[in-house]
Backbone as JSON, one array per atom type, in Angstrom:
{
  "sequence": "XXXXXXXXXXXXXXXXXXXXXXXXXXXXXXXXXXXXXXXXXXXXXXXXXXXXXXXXXXXXXXXXXXXXXXXXXXXXXXXXXXXXXXXXXXXXXXXXXXXXXXXXXXXXXXXXXXXXXX",
  "N": [[-0.48, 7.72, -14.91], [0.78, 5.49, -12.69], [0.65, 3.54, -9.66], [2.84, 1.84, -7.82], [3.06, -0.65, -5.5], [5.02, -2.08, -3.15], [5.86, -4.83, -0.86], [3.63, -4.47, 0.91], [2.68, -4.62, 3.7], [3.6, -5.69, 6.95], [1.69, -8.08, 7.22], [1.67, -9.01, 4.75], [4.31, -9.64, 4.23], [6.04, -12.24, 2.99], [7.41, -15.04, 4.96], [10.28, -16.63, 4.14], [11.21, -19.05, 4.62], [9.0, -20.87, 5.21], [6.95, -20.21, 3.76], [4.7, -18.85, 5.0], [2.45, -16.42, 6.11], [3.16, -13.46, 7.88], [2.24, -11.93, 11.13], [-0.76, -11.83, 10.84], [-2.79, -10.49, 12.2], [-2.99, -8.04, 11.41], [-3.94, -7.91, 8.63], [-6.96, -8.4, 9.14], [-7.79, -6.11, 10.09], [-8.51, -4.79, 7.89], [-11.15, -5.09, 6.87], [-13.23, -3.37, 6.83], [-13.8, -0.6, 5.13], [-12.49, 2.91, 5.53], [-12.93, 4.88, 3.7], [-13.47, 7.92, 2.62], [-14.81, 10.15, 0.65], [-14.5, 13.02, 0.88], [-12.57, 13.74, 2.52], [-9.18, 14.73, 3.05], [-6.84, 12.8, 2.23], [-3.35, 11.32, 3.61], [-1.81, 10.4, 1.36], [-2.44, 12.04, -0.53], [-0.53, 13.88, -0.66], [1.74, 12.93, -1.79], [0.89, 12.4, -4.33], [0.06, 14.41, -5.37], [2.84, 15.81, -5.34], [3.74, 14.06, -7.26], [2.14, 14.81, -9.53], [2.98, 17.49, -9.84], [5.6, 17.34, -10.49], [5.4, 15.99, -13.09], [5.29, 13.28, -13.13], [5.45, 9.67, -14.14], [4.97, 7.32, -12.88], [4.54, 6.36, -9.22], [6.15, 4.68, -6.83], [5.99, 2.75, -4.09], [7.64, 1.55, -1.41], [8.01, -0.55, 1.55], [10.14, 0.43, 4.05], [11.58, 2.26, 2.41], [11.84, 5.29, 1.13], [9.21, 7.13, -0.56], [9.27, 6.94, -4.31], [9.37, 8.65, -7.25], [9.12, 8.09, -10.86], [10.41, 10.08, -13.27], [10.42, 11.27, -16.33], [11.75, 8.73, -16.95], [13.38, 8.21, -15.5], [14.4, 7.18, -11.93], [13.2, 8.99, -9.16], [14.04, 9.49, -5.76], [11.77, 10.54, -3.09], [12.68, 13.32, -0.94], [11.95, 12.34, 1.78], [11.09, 10.39, 4.75], [11.89, 7.17, 5.13], [9.11, 4.65, 4.67], [7.34, 3.25, 6.86], [6.26, -0.22, 7.97], [3.59, 0.01, 9.13], [2.71, 2.49, 8.41], [2.64, 2.21, 5.54], [-0.05, 0.86, 5.33], [-1.36, 2.53, 6.47], [-1.28, 4.81, 4.78], [-2.2, 3.89, 2.45], [-4.59, 2.38, 2.55], [-6.95, 4.31, 3.39], [-7.75, 5.17, 0.77], [-9.03, 3.37, -0.37], [-12.55, 2.36, -1.21], [-15.19, 0.52, -0.32], [-15.91, -1.29, -2.15], [-13.48, -1.73, -3.7], [-11.77, -2.44, -1.45], [-13.18, -5.02, -1.0], [-12.41, -6.29, -3.36], [-9.49, -6.35, -3.45], [-9.23, -7.98, -1.14], [-10.44, -10.42, -2.04], [-8.46, -10.73, -4.27], [-6.08, -10.99, -2.8], [-6.41, -13.14, -1.23], [-5.37, -15.76, -2.09], [-2.83, -15.22, -1.25], [-2.79, -15.52, 1.5], [-2.75, -18.1, 2.12], [-4.92, -20.06, 2.3], [-5.83, -19.25, 4.7], [-8.32, -17.58, 6.62], [-9.3, -14.63, 5.99], [-11.52, -13.18, 7.24], [-11.97, -14.03, 9.86]],
  "CA": [[0.01, 7.7, -13.64], [0.6, 4.42, -12.13], [1.17, 3.38, -8.41], [3.11, 0.62, -7.65], [3.41, -0.74, -4.1], [5.7, -3.44, -2.77], [5.92, -5.12, 0.49], [2.35, -3.62, 1.57], [2.65, -4.67, 5.3], [4.28, -7.08, 7.74], [0.88, -8.71, 7.07], [1.92, -9.39, 3.56], [5.84, -10.23, 3.91], [6.51, -13.88, 3.1], [8.5, -15.8, 5.6], [11.13, -17.22, 3.03], [11.46, -20.18, 5.2], [8.1, -21.45, 5.09], [6.01, -19.4, 2.73], [3.35, -18.44, 5.78], [2.36, -14.91, 6.39], [3.24, -13.1, 9.54], [1.5, -10.8, 11.51], [-2.11, -11.7, 10.2], [-3.95, -9.45, 12.86], [-2.92, -6.56, 10.19], [-5.01, -7.97, 7.63], [-8.05, -8.42, 9.8], [-8.12, -4.45, 10.31], [-8.75, -4.3, 6.56], [-12.11, -5.59, 6.37], [-14.2, -2.6, 6.27], [-13.42, 0.58, 4.41], [-12.7, 3.92, 5.92], [-12.77, 5.67, 2.59], [-14.34, 9.26, 2.67], [-14.45, 11.08, -0.48], [-14.63, 14.46, 1.43], [-11.43, 13.86, 3.44], [-8.04, 14.6, 2.29], [-5.88, 11.82, 2.93], [-2.12, 11.76, 3.56], [-1.14, 9.94, 0.41], [-2.49, 13.01, -1.55], [0.61, 14.81, -0.77], [2.61, 12.08, -2.42], [0.25, 12.32, -5.53], [0.44, 16.1, -5.58], [4.25, 15.87, -5.74], [3.85, 13.58, -8.73], [1.53, 15.74, -10.66], [3.79, 18.71, -10.04], [6.93, 16.8, -11.13], [5.04, 15.07, -14.21], [5.92, 11.59, -12.94], [4.71, 8.67, -14.76], [4.78, 6.26, -11.86], [4.9, 6.2, -8.1], [6.85, 3.56, -6.16], [5.89, 2.74, -2.55], [7.98, 0.29, -0.83], [8.39, -0.58, 3.01], [11.5, 0.97, 4.59], [12.23, 3.04, 1.49], [11.2, 6.39, 0.62], [8.52, 7.15, -2.04], [10.01, 7.16, -5.42], [8.73, 8.99, -8.39], [9.53, 7.98, -12.19], [10.03, 11.27, -13.96], [11.13, 11.19, -17.79], [12.2, 7.47, -17.2], [14.36, 8.18, -14.23], [13.57, 7.2, -10.62], [13.95, 9.88, -8.49], [13.59, 9.27, -4.5], [11.57, 11.82, -2.57], [13.1, 13.85, 0.32], [11.0, 11.97, 2.98], [11.59, 9.61, 5.6], [11.27, 5.77, 4.53], [7.76, 4.48, 4.8], [7.46, 2.0, 7.76], [5.35, -0.95, 7.68], [2.15, 0.31, 9.62], [2.58, 3.63, 7.34], [2.12, 2.04, 4.21], [-1.41, 0.4, 5.51], [-2.08, 4.13, 6.73], [-1.25, 5.48, 3.41], [-2.8, 3.29, 1.17], [-5.86, 2.12, 2.96], [-8.07, 5.18, 3.24], [-8.09, 5.49, -0.39], [-9.88, 2.16, -1.06], [-13.76, 2.27, -0.93], [-15.71, -1.02, 0.23], [-15.62, -2.2, -3.52], [-12.13, -1.78, -4.01], [-11.26, -3.28, -0.46], [-13.4, -6.05, -1.32], [-11.41, -6.73, -4.76], [-8.26, -6.32, -2.62], [-9.25, -9.01, -0.21], [-10.41, -11.4, -2.83], [-7.2, -11.24, -4.63], [-5.2, -11.37, -1.84], [-6.79, -14.45, -0.34], [-4.23, -16.69, -2.26], [-1.52, -15.02, -0.37], [-2.95, -15.87, 2.8], [-2.61, -19.51, 1.98], [-6.1, -20.42, 3.02], [-6.28, -18.58, 6.34], [-9.36, -16.66, 6.79], [-9.25, -13.05, 6.41], [-12.79, -12.68, 8.1], [-11.67, -14.56, 10.98]],
  "C": [[-0.07, 6.33, -13.15], [1.24, 4.53, -10.73], [1.4, 2.1, -8.06], [3.6, 0.29, -5.97], [3.95, -2.28, -3.86], [6.01, -3.52, -1.17], [4.7, -4.22, 1.24], [2.65, -3.47, 3.03], [3.42, -5.88, 5.72], [3.19, -8.29, 7.51], [1.17, -9.81, 5.74], [3.42, -9.96, 3.19], [5.64, -11.6, 4.22], [7.36, -14.32, 3.86], [9.21, -16.78, 4.42], [11.38, -18.79, 3.47], [10.33, -21.15, 4.97], [6.87, -21.15, 4.29], [4.86, -18.8, 3.75], [3.7, -16.98, 6.08], [2.56, -14.58, 7.79], [2.54, -12.07, 9.69], [0.03, -10.75, 10.98], [-3.09, -10.99, 10.97], [-4.0, -8.1, 11.98], [-4.13, -6.72, 9.22], [-6.48, -8.02, 8.11], [-8.65, -6.98, 9.83], [-8.65, -4.08, 8.89], [-10.27, -4.43, 6.0], [-13.46, -4.58, 6.04], [-13.17, -1.02, 6.19], [-13.34, 1.71, 5.48], [-12.75, 4.95, 4.69], [-13.88, 6.88, 2.79], [-14.16, 10.21, 1.58], [-14.27, 12.51, -0.18], [-13.18, 14.81, 1.95], [-9.97, 13.94, 2.82], [-7.0, 13.9, 2.98], [-4.38, 12.01, 2.75], [-1.45, 11.2, 2.31], [-1.43, 10.84, -0.73], [-1.23, 13.98, -1.67], [1.5, 14.07, -1.75], [1.94, 12.29, -3.83], [0.16, 13.93, -6.03], [1.82, 16.04, -5.99], [4.36, 15.24, -6.95], [3.24, 14.24, -9.89], [2.55, 16.93, -10.89], [5.23, 18.35, -10.84], [6.71, 15.87, -12.43], [5.48, 13.82, -14.01], [4.8, 10.66, -13.59], [4.3, 7.35, -13.67], [5.2, 6.97, -10.33], [5.11, 4.9, -7.41], [6.88, 3.74, -4.54], [6.37, 1.22, -2.1], [8.39, 0.44, 0.66], [9.99, -0.18, 3.35], [12.29, 1.54, 3.38], [11.49, 4.26, 1.21], [10.39, 6.47, -0.61], [9.61, 7.51, -3.21], [9.0, 7.64, -6.52], [9.6, 8.42, -9.85], [9.13, 9.33, -12.94], [11.18, 11.14, -15.2], [12.1, 9.83, -17.58], [13.18, 7.22, -16.07], [13.74, 8.29, -12.97], [14.36, 8.18, -9.5], [13.33, 9.69, -6.78], [13.14, 10.58, -3.79], [12.24, 12.11, -1.32], [12.17, 13.54, 1.42], [11.59, 10.72, 3.5], [11.2, 8.17, 5.04], [9.95, 5.61, 5.3], [7.86, 3.09, 5.95], [6.22, 1.1, 7.56], [3.79, -0.53, 8.07], [1.93, 1.63, 8.74], [2.14, 3.42, 6.14], [0.55, 1.55, 4.45], [-2.03, 1.8, 5.76], [-2.11, 4.93, 5.7], [-2.01, 5.16, 2.62], [-4.24, 3.03, 1.34], [-7.18, 3.07, 2.96], [-8.44, 5.41, 2.15], [-8.98, 4.48, -1.13], [-11.08, 2.26, -0.47], [-14.05, 0.61, -0.66], [-15.49, -1.74, -1.1], [-14.43, -2.58, -3.81], [-11.12, -2.81, -2.92], [-11.57, -4.47, -0.78], [-12.38, -6.94, -2.37], [-10.06, -7.25, -3.94], [-8.36, -7.82, -1.78], [-9.5, -10.24, -0.83], [-9.26, -11.9, -3.45], [-6.12, -11.54, -3.81], [-5.45, -12.6, -1.0], [-5.92, -15.54, -0.63], [-2.84, -16.43, -1.55], [-1.47, -15.41, 0.87], [-3.03, -17.22, 2.95], [-3.96, -20.4, 2.61], [-6.55, -20.0, 4.43], [-7.35, -17.48, 6.09], [-9.23, -15.36, 7.17], [-10.29, -12.45, 7.23], [-12.7, -13.04, 9.44], [-10.74, -13.84, 12.03]]
}
């Protein structure tokens, strides 16, 4: 099963006019992991539905409900659309510090030289 995430948050949404990232404050919140292997996190509900329906993929995109790929067909879950802040709240808790560091290193190019640490 794969997880596809689009438009991760407003901090990642590129302005078509100048290519700059809007709302950098949100990115600074991501420097320290809150991962706890003993805590049941919100995104597990979506994972459990995916397993139950034998989905091959989970698609998460801001302003859309979660979508499962089941036997090649995309099916929207009967859930409200995911708001920008909710996307962070859904996905951030599953990243341990190692994965968060990889995310920051990989995303650094998206932030066009702006310091995520500052």
